[in-house]
N, C-alpha and C positions, 0 to 999 in steps of 0.2 A: 860297678855302674858303667854301662855303655854310654857313649857320647849321645847327647840329644841335640837335635837340630830343629830350627824353626819349622812349624807345620806338622811335626811328627805327632802321631796319636800316642797318648800316655794314659795311665790310670794311677790312682792313688787312693789310700784309705782315709775315710772320714768317720766321725762318730756315727753317722747315719748309714755307713756302708761304703762300698766301692764306688768311686766316681771316675768318669773318664772325660778327656778333653784333648786339646791340642797345645803344643808348646808355642808361646807367643814370642818369647825372647829369653836369653840368658842374661843374668845380672852380673856385671863385672864391677868390682869396687863398690862405691856408694852411688846409688841411683834413686831417683824419685819415680815411682810407678803408680799407675791407677789400678785400684783393686775394688772389689765389691761393687757398691753403688756409687761409682765415680769418686771414690775417696782416694786422696793422694797418700802414699806411704813411702817413707824413706827406707830403703833396703840396703843392708851392708852384706856383701858377699866376701867375708873375710877368709876364714879357714875352709868354709864349706861353700860349694857352688850353689847358687840359688837360681830358680827358673820361674818365669811368669807363665802361668797356664790359664787357659780359658775353658771353663766347664761347658760340655756339650748340652747338659740339661738346663742350667740356669743362664748360661751366656756370660756369667760373671768371671772376672779375672781374680787370681790368687797367686801368692808367691809360696813356693815349696822348695825344700832342699832337693837337689838333684837325686840324692840317694833314696828319697822317699817315693820317687816316681818310677813306674814300671812301663817300659816300652811295650805297646800293643802290637800284635802281629796281624 
């Protein structure tokens, strides 16, 4: 997995198919982040790096493991 930076275009797989968006921030340690419809969620980035992304289609934020994201060219 290559390093991801804030603002980079990425894609990930969902049950509905491929989705794309931008990296909002990386999660280090335990952080509270806003996802979906302004819901707060506590995220722990223990062994696996976590990344907050914003969907281009819906505009909603979600948290994914860094290894599940693919950098778009």
